[in-house]
Every structure is written in C-alpha cells, then in structure tokens.
Biopython code that builds the backbone (N, CA, C, O; Angstrom):
import numpy as np
from Bio.PDB.StructureBuilder import StructureBuilder

atoms = [
    (1, "MET", "N", (0.844, -1.164, -0.002)),
    (1, "MET", "CA", (0.003, 0.003, -0.005)),
    (1, "MET", "C", (0.892, 1.224, -0.004)),
    (1, "MET", "O", (1.756, 1.349, 0.865)),
    (2, "SER", "N", (0.712, 2.124, -0.943)),
    (2, "SER", "CA", (1.553, 3.305, -0.987)),
    (2, "SER", "C", (1.167, 4.287, 0.120)),
    (2, "SER", "O", (2.048, 4.930, 0.691)),
    (3, "VAL", "N", (-0.100, 4.419, 0.436)),
    (3, "VAL", "CA", (-0.566, 5.266, 1.520)),
    (3, "VAL", "C", (-1.225, 4.363, 2.549)),
    (3, "VAL", "O", (-2.148, 3.610, 2.238)),
    (4, "ARG", "N", (-0.739, 4.448, 3.772)),
    (4, "ARG", "CA", (-1.315, 3.607, 4.823)),
    (4, "ARG", "C", (-2.736, 4.067, 5.134)),
    (4, "ARG", "O", (-2.973, 5.249, 5.382)),
    (5, "MET", "N", (-3.662, 3.140, 5.121)),
    (5, "MET", "CA", (-5.055, 3.439, 5.445)),
    (5, "MET", "C", (-5.394, 2.789, 6.773)),
    (5, "MET", "O", (-4.887, 1.719, 7.111)),
    (6, "ASN", "N", (-6.251, 3.449, 7.509)),
    (6, "ASN", "CA", (-6.683, 2.975, 8.815)),
    (6, "ASN", "C", (-8.195, 2.964, 8.865)),
    (6, "ASN", "O", (-8.837, 3.700, 8.116)),
    (7, "PRO", "N", (-8.786, 2.144, 9.735)),
    (7, "PRO", "CA", (-10.243, 2.189, 9.899)),
    (7, "PRO", "C", (-10.681, 3.617, 10.199)),
    (7, "PRO", "O", (-10.068, 4.314, 11.006)),
    (8, "GLY", "N", (-11.745, 4.034, 9.538)),
    (8, "GLY", "CA", (-12.282, 5.376, 9.725)),
    (8, "GLY", "C", (-11.783, 6.390, 8.716)),
    (8, "GLY", "O", (-12.377, 7.459, 8.572)),
    (9, "ASP", "N", (-10.688, 6.072, 8.003)),
    (9, "ASP", "CA", (-10.205, 7.000, 6.984)),
    (9, "ASP", "C", (-11.261, 7.197, 5.914)),
    (9, "ASP", "O", (-11.950, 6.258, 5.517)),
    (10, "GLN", "N", (-11.376, 8.430, 5.457)),
    (10, "GLN", "CA", (-12.298, 8.736, 4.363)),
    (10, "GLN", "C", (-11.557, 8.533, 3.037)),
    (10, "GLN", "O", (-10.416, 8.970, 2.880)),
    (11, "VAL", "N", (-12.220, 7.865, 2.089)),
    (11, "VAL", "CA", (-11.601, 7.557, 0.809)),
    (11, "VAL", "C", (-12.548, 7.862, -0.341)),
    (11, "VAL", "O", (-13.764, 7.930, -0.161)),
    (12, "VAL", "N", (-11.976, 8.043, -1.517)),
    (12, "VAL", "CA", (-12.723, 8.145, -2.772)),
    (12, "VAL", "C", (-12.087, 7.145, -3.733)),
    (12, "VAL", "O", (-10.965, 6.685, -3.519)),
    (13, "PHE", "N", (-12.815, 6.819, -4.785)),
    (13, "PHE", "CA", (-12.261, 5.916, -5.787)),
    (13, "PHE", "C", (-11.109, 6.580, -6.518)),
    (13, "PHE", "O", (-11.228, 7.720, -6.967)),
    (14, "ASP", "N", (-10.017, 5.887, -6.637)),
    (14, "ASP", "CA", (-8.920, 6.319, -7.493)),
    (14, "ASP", "C", (-9.120, 5.745, -8.895)),
    (14, "ASP", "O", (-8.579, 6.266, -9.870)),
    (15, "ARG", "N", (-9.900, 4.669, -8.988)),
    (15, "ARG", "CA", (-10.240, 4.045, -10.253)),
    (15, "ARG", "C", (-11.698, 4.368, -10.567)),
    (15, "ARG", "O", (-12.606, 3.660, -10.132)),
    (16, "LEU", "N", (-11.914, 5.436, -11.318)),
    (16, "LEU", "CA", (-13.270, 5.896, -11.581)),
    (16, "LEU", "C", (-14.065, 4.913, -12.408)),
    (16, "LEU", "O", (-15.289, 4.861, -12.295)),
    (17, "ASP", "N", (-13.385, 4.123, -13.248)),
    (17, "ASP", "CA", (-14.107, 3.116, -14.033)),
    (17, "ASP", "C", (-14.749, 2.085, -13.110)),
    (17, "ASP", "O", (-15.842, 1.597, -13.395)),
    (18, "LEU", "N", (-14.082, 1.750, -12.006)),
    (18, "LEU", "CA", (-14.659, 0.783, -11.057)),
    (18, "LEU", "C", (-15.881, 1.380, -10.359)),
    (18, "LEU", "O", (-16.882, 0.692, -10.162)),
    (19, "ALA", "N", (-15.799, 2.654, -9.988)),
    (19, "ALA", "CA", (-16.955, 3.308, -9.362)),
    (19, "ALA", "C", (-18.171, 3.226, -10.275)),
    (19, "ALA", "O", (-19.273, 2.917, -9.822)),
    (20, "GLU", "N", (-17.972, 3.501, -11.542)),
    (20, "GLU", "CA", (-19.089, 3.461, -12.495)),
    (20, "GLU", "C", (-19.668, 2.062, -12.622)),
    (20, "GLU", "O", (-20.887, 1.894, -12.658)),
    (21, "VAL", "N", (-18.803, 1.057, -12.689)),
    (21, "VAL", "CA", (-19.269, -0.330, -12.795)),
    (21, "VAL", "C", (-20.095, -0.716, -11.573)),
    (21, "VAL", "O", (-21.091, -1.429, -11.696)),
    (22, "LEU", "N", (-19.686, -0.249, -10.396)),
    (22, "LEU", "CA", (-20.395, -0.576, -9.158)),
    (22, "LEU", "C", (-21.618, 0.302, -8.915)),
    (22, "LEU", "O", (-22.365, 0.083, -7.962)),
    (23, "GLY", "N", (-21.821, 1.291, -9.777)),
    (23, "GLY", "CA", (-22.985, 2.166, -9.639)),
    (23, "GLY", "C", (-22.871, 3.156, -8.505)),
    (23, "GLY", "O", (-23.881, 3.587, -7.950)),
    (24, "ILE", "N", (-21.655, 3.522, -8.156)),
    (24, "ILE", "CA", (-21.411, 4.493, -7.094)),
    (24, "ILE", "C", (-20.910, 5.775, -7.738)),
    (24, "ILE", "O", (-20.051, 5.744, -8.620)),
    (25, "TRP", "N", (-21.446, 6.890, -7.297)),
    (25, "TRP", "CA", (-21.050, 8.182, -7.832)),
    (25, "TRP", "C", (-19.534, 8.296, -7.769)),
    (25, "TRP", "O", (-18.934, 7.992, -6.738)),
    (26, "ARG", "N", (-18.919, 8.723, -8.841)),
    (26, "ARG", "CA", (-17.459, 8.661, -8.969)),
    (26, "ARG", "C", (-16.705, 9.468, -7.932)),
    (26, "ARG", "O", (-15.535, 9.179, -7.683)),
    (27, "HIS", "N", (-17.322, 10.470, -7.315)),
    (27, "HIS", "CA", (-16.621, 11.262, -6.295)),
    (27, "HIS", "C", (-17.206, 11.030, -4.900)),
    (27, "HIS", "O", (-16.953, 11.802, -3.975)),
    (28, "ALA", "N", (-17.995, 9.953, -4.760)),
    (28, "ALA", "CA", (-18.571, 9.644, -3.450)),
    (28, "ALA", "C", (-17.461, 9.322, -2.454)),
    (28, "ALA", "O", (-16.465, 8.683, -2.793)),
    (29, "ARG", "N", (-17.654, 9.774, -1.238)),
    (29, "ARG", "CA", (-16.682, 9.492, -0.188)),
    (29, "ARG", "C", (-17.179, 8.332, 0.653)),
    (29, "ARG", "O", (-18.344, 8.277, 1.048)),
    (30, "GLY", "N", (-16.269, 7.410, 0.918)),
    (30, "GLY", "CA", (-16.575, 6.260, 1.764)),
    (30, "GLY", "C", (-15.646, 6.250, 2.948)),
    (30, "GLY", "O", (-14.760, 7.097, 3.065)),
    (31, "ARG", "N", (-15.850, 5.283, 3.832)),
    (31, "ARG", "CA", (-15.008, 5.116, 5.010)),
    (31, "ARG", "C", (-14.449, 3.691, 5.035)),
    (31, "ARG", "O", (-15.146, 2.723, 4.730)),
    (32, "VAL", "N", (-13.178, 3.597, 5.407)),
    (32, "VAL", "CA", (-12.577, 2.280, 5.600)),
    (32, "VAL", "C", (-13.179, 1.702, 6.891)),
    (32, "VAL", "O", (-13.071, 2.304, 7.960)),
    (33, "VAL", "N", (-13.812, 0.536, 6.775)),
    (33, "VAL", "CA", (-14.455, -0.090, 7.938)),
    (33, "VAL", "C", (-13.763, -1.384, 8.349)),
    (33, "VAL", "O", (-14.118, -1.972, 9.370)),
    (34, "GLY", "N", (-12.794, -1.831, 7.579)),
    (34, "GLY", "CA", (-12.061, -3.036, 7.945)),
    (34, "GLY", "C", (-10.787, -3.166, 7.123)),
    (34, "GLY", "O", (-10.733, -2.751, 5.965)),
    (35, "ILE", "N", (-9.769, -3.743, 7.733)),
    (35, "ILE", "CA", (-8.504, -4.015, 7.051)),
    (35, "ILE", "C", (-8.160, -5.463, 7.312)),
    (35, "ILE", "O", (-8.223, -5.932, 8.448)),
    (36, "HIS", "N", (-7.792, -6.175, 6.249)),
    (36, "HIS", "CA", (-7.534, -7.612, 6.341)),
    (36, "HIS", "C", (-6.137, -7.929, 5.842)),
    (36, "HIS", "O", (-5.900, -7.923, 4.634)),
    (37, "PRO", "N", (-5.194, -8.208, 6.756)),
    (37, "PRO", "CA", (-3.854, -8.609, 6.326)),
    (37, "PRO", "C", (-3.936, -9.891, 5.498)),
    (37, "PRO", "O", (-4.759, -10.764, 5.773)),
    (38, "GLN", "N", (-3.093, -9.994, 4.503)),
    (38, "GLN", "CA", (-3.035, -11.168, 3.639)),
    (38, "GLN", "C", (-1.579, -11.662, 3.644)),
    (38, "GLN", "O", (-0.722, -11.024, 3.032)),
    (39, "PRO", "N", (-1.286, -12.754, 4.303)),
    (39, "PRO", "CA", (0.110, -13.232, 4.354)),
    (39, "PRO", "C", (0.723, -13.359, 2.958)),
    (39, "PRO", "O", (0.202, -14.073, 2.101)),
    (40, "GLY", "N", (1.826, -12.660, 2.750)),
    (40, "GLY", "CA", (2.522, -12.731, 1.481)),
    (40, "GLY", "C", (1.898, -11.902, 0.369)),
    (40, "GLY", "O", (2.397, -11.908, -0.756)),
    (41, "ARG", "N", (0.826, -11.193, 0.661)),
    (41, "ARG", "CA", (0.143, -10.368, -0.344)),
    (41, "ARG", "C", (-0.234, -9.034, 0.289)),
    (41, "ARG", "O", (-0.223, -8.908, 1.514)),
    (42, "PRO", "N", (-0.565, -8.048, -0.519)),
    (42, "PRO", "CA", (-1.025, -6.779, 0.057)),
    (42, "PRO", "C", (-2.327, -6.979, 0.828)),
    (42, "PRO", "O", (-3.124, -7.849, 0.476)),
    (43, "PRO", "N", (-2.555, -6.182, 1.880)),
    (43, "PRO", "CA", (-3.812, -6.307, 2.617)),
    (43, "PRO", "C", (-4.984, -5.867, 1.742)),
    (43, "PRO", "O", (-4.800, -5.198, 0.725)),
    (44, "THR", "N", (-6.175, -6.251, 2.151)),
    (44, "THR", "CA", (-7.383, -5.765, 1.500)),
    (44, "THR", "C", (-8.154, -4.932, 2.508)),
    (44, "THR", "O", (-7.930, -5.030, 3.714)),
    (45, "ILE", "N", (-9.075, -4.101, 1.995)),
    (45, "ILE", "CA", (-9.878, -3.249, 2.881)),
    (45, "ILE", "C", (-11.351, -3.414, 2.547)),
    (45, "ILE", "O", (-11.724, -3.794, 1.437)),
    (46, "ASP", "N", (-12.176, -3.116, 3.542)),
    (46, "ASP", "CA", (-13.624, -3.024, 3.360)),
    (46, "ASP", "C", (-13.967, -1.550, 3.424)),
    (46, "ASP", "O", (-13.506, -0.842, 4.319)),
    (47, "VAL", "N", (-14.783, -1.074, 2.471)),
    (47, "VAL", "CA", (-15.155, 0.337, 2.411)),
    (47, "VAL", "C", (-16.675, 0.426, 2.385)),
    (47, "VAL", "O", (-17.339, -0.307, 1.651)),
    (48, "GLN", "N", (-17.220, 1.336, 3.198)),
    (48, "GLN", "CA", (-18.668, 1.572, 3.256)),
    (48, "GLN", "C", (-18.993, 2.928, 2.658)),
    (48, "GLN", "O", (-18.422, 3.942, 3.062)),
    (49, "PHE", "N", (-19.911, 2.952, 1.695)),
    (49, "PHE", "CA", (-20.416, 4.175, 1.094)),
    (49, "PHE", "C", (-21.877, 4.312, 1.496)),
    (49, "PHE", "O", (-22.599, 3.316, 1.541)),
    (50, "ASP", "N", (-22.323, 5.524, 1.786)),
    (50, "ASP", "CA", (-23.734, 5.752, 2.106)),
    (50, "ASP", "C", (-24.599, 5.241, 0.956)),
    (50, "ASP", "O", (-24.352, 5.555, -0.209)),
    (51, "GLY", "N", (-25.610, 4.455, 1.299)),
    (51, "GLY", "CA", (-26.536, 3.963, 0.286)),
    (51, "GLY", "C", (-26.075, 2.727, -0.459)),
    (51, "GLY", "O", (-26.757, 2.273, -1.378)),
    (52, "HIS", "N", (-24.933, 2.174, -0.084)),
    (52, "HIS", "CA", (-24.422, 0.977, -0.763)),
    (52, "HIS", "C", (-23.953, -0.023, 0.282)),
    (52, "HIS", "O", (-23.523, 0.349, 1.374)),
    (53, "GLU", "N", (-24.042, -1.269, -0.066)),
    (53, "GLU", "CA", (-23.504, -2.296, 0.813)),
    (53, "GLU", "C", (-22.000, -2.111, 0.927)),
    (53, "GLU", "O", (-21.370, -1.472, 0.084)),
    (54, "THR", "N", (-21.441, -2.678, 1.977)),
    (54, "THR", "CA", (-19.992, -2.601, 2.162)),
    (54, "THR", "C", (-19.288, -3.349, 1.046)),
    (54, "THR", "O", (-19.659, -4.472, 0.705)),
    (55, "LEU", "N", (-18.268, -2.718, 0.480)),
    (55, "LEU", "CA", (-17.435, -3.374, -0.532)),
    (55, "LEU", "C", (-16.366, -4.162, 0.240)),
    (55, "LEU", "O", (-15.512, -3.577, 0.906)),
    (56, "HIS", "N", (-16.427, -5.470, 0.143)),
    (56, "HIS", "CA", (-15.551, -6.344, 0.919)),
    (56, "HIS", "C", (-14.307, -6.750, 0.134)),
    (56, "HIS", "O", (-14.382, -7.122, -1.036)),
    (57, "HIS", "N", (-13.179, -6.669, 0.800)),
    (57, "HIS", "CA", (-11.898, -7.209, 0.318)),
    (57, "HIS", "C", (-11.425, -6.599, -1.004)),
    (57, "HIS", "O", (-11.075, -7.315, -1.941)),
    (58, "TYR", "N", (-11.422, -5.289, -1.061)),
    (58, "TYR", "CA", (-10.884, -4.579, -2.231)),
    (58, "TYR", "C", (-9.458, -4.157, -1.960)),
    (58, "TYR", "O", (-9.091, -3.885, -0.817)),
    (59, "LEU", "N", (-8.657, -4.100, -3.002)),
    (59, "LEU", "CA", (-7.272, -3.642, -2.857)),
    (59, "LEU", "C", (-7.259, -2.145, -2.587)),
    (59, "LEU", "O", (-7.950, -1.388, -3.270)),
    (60, "PRO", "N", (-6.486, -1.709, -1.608)),
    (60, "PRO", "CA", (-6.434, -0.282, -1.284)),
    (60, "PRO", "C", (-5.991, 0.591, -2.447)),
    (60, "PRO", "O", (-6.279, 1.788, -2.462)),
    (61, "THR", "N", (-5.298, 0.017, -3.416)),
    (61, "THR", "CA", (-4.829, 0.810, -4.554)),
    (61, "THR", "C", (-5.971, 1.303, -5.439)),
    (61, "THR", "O", (-5.758, 2.136, -6.320)),
    (62, "LEU", "N", (-7.190, 0.790, -5.207)),
    (62, "LEU", "CA", (-8.341, 1.262, -5.974)),
    (62, "LEU", "C", (-8.917, 2.549, -5.396)),
    (62, "LEU", "O", (-9.785, 3.170, -6.010)),
    (63, "PHE", "N", (-8.440, 2.958, -4.213)),
    (63, "PHE", "CA", (-8.957, 4.127, -3.517)),
    (63, "PHE", "C", (-7.813, 5.054, -3.185)),
    (63, "PHE", "O", (-6.647, 4.659, -3.181)),
    (64, "LYS", "N", (-8.167, 6.295, -2.907)),
    (64, "LYS", "CA", (-7.171, 7.228, -2.358)),
    (64, "LYS", "C", (-7.756, 7.886, -1.129)),
    (64, "LYS", "O", (-8.941, 8.216, -1.084)),
    (65, "ARG", "N", (-6.910, 8.071, -0.134)),
    (65, "ARG", "CA", (-7.329, 8.651, 1.132)),
    (65, "ARG", "C", (-7.551, 10.147, 0.936)),
    (65, "ARG", "O", (-6.777, 10.801, 0.237)),
    (66, "VAL", "N", (-8.604, 10.696, 1.549)),
    (66, "VAL", "CA", (-8.894, 12.106, 1.399)),
    (66, "VAL", "C", (-8.801, 12.877, 2.713)),
    (66, "VAL", "O", (-9.084, 14.075, 2.742)),
    (67, "ASN", "N", (-8.418, 12.223, 3.780)),
    (67, "ASN", "CA", (-8.271, 12.946, 5.045)),
    (67, "ASN", "C", (-6.875, 12.773, 5.588)),
    (67, "ASN", "O", (-6.555, 13.308, 6.650)),
]
sb = StructureBuilder()
sb.init_structure("model")
sb.init_model(0)
sb.init_chain("A")
sb.init_seg("    ")
for serial, (resi, resn, name, xyz) in enumerate(atoms, 1):
    if name == "N":
        sb.init_residue(resn, " ", resi, " ")
    sb.init_atom(name, np.array(xyz, "f"), 0.0, 1.0, " ", f" {name:<3s}", serial, name[0])
structure = sb.get_structure()
C-alpha cells in the first residue's frame, strides 16, 4: 500500500471506471471499515459508502485517502 489506510479514513475511488461499474457516484466518499492482512500479499480493505452495501476485500490501490 503506498498510503497507509486505517479504519475510519475517508476515501474516494482512485479508479473511476470501477466506481461506475459498481454504480457508485465517482466522487462519493466512503469510510474504511475493515482491514484484512493477507500473508505474502497486500492487505485488502472493506469500504462503506452511504446507500451501498460494504465493498468487501478490495485492494487499497483502488482508492485514495482524502483525510
């Protein structure tokens, strides 16, 4: 992870094409609600956006921290 993310950090999509595919407004702000270490691999994160189910186990490189 180039930028360390912590639970509660506010994030936006860094990959706008993914936001569109998921039907989430491209500049919507979400919150990191979980971090999952992966032995030998980059960790994954869970992100919650208002009005959408939690996105489980996404690579942090798909988001950028805004706070």
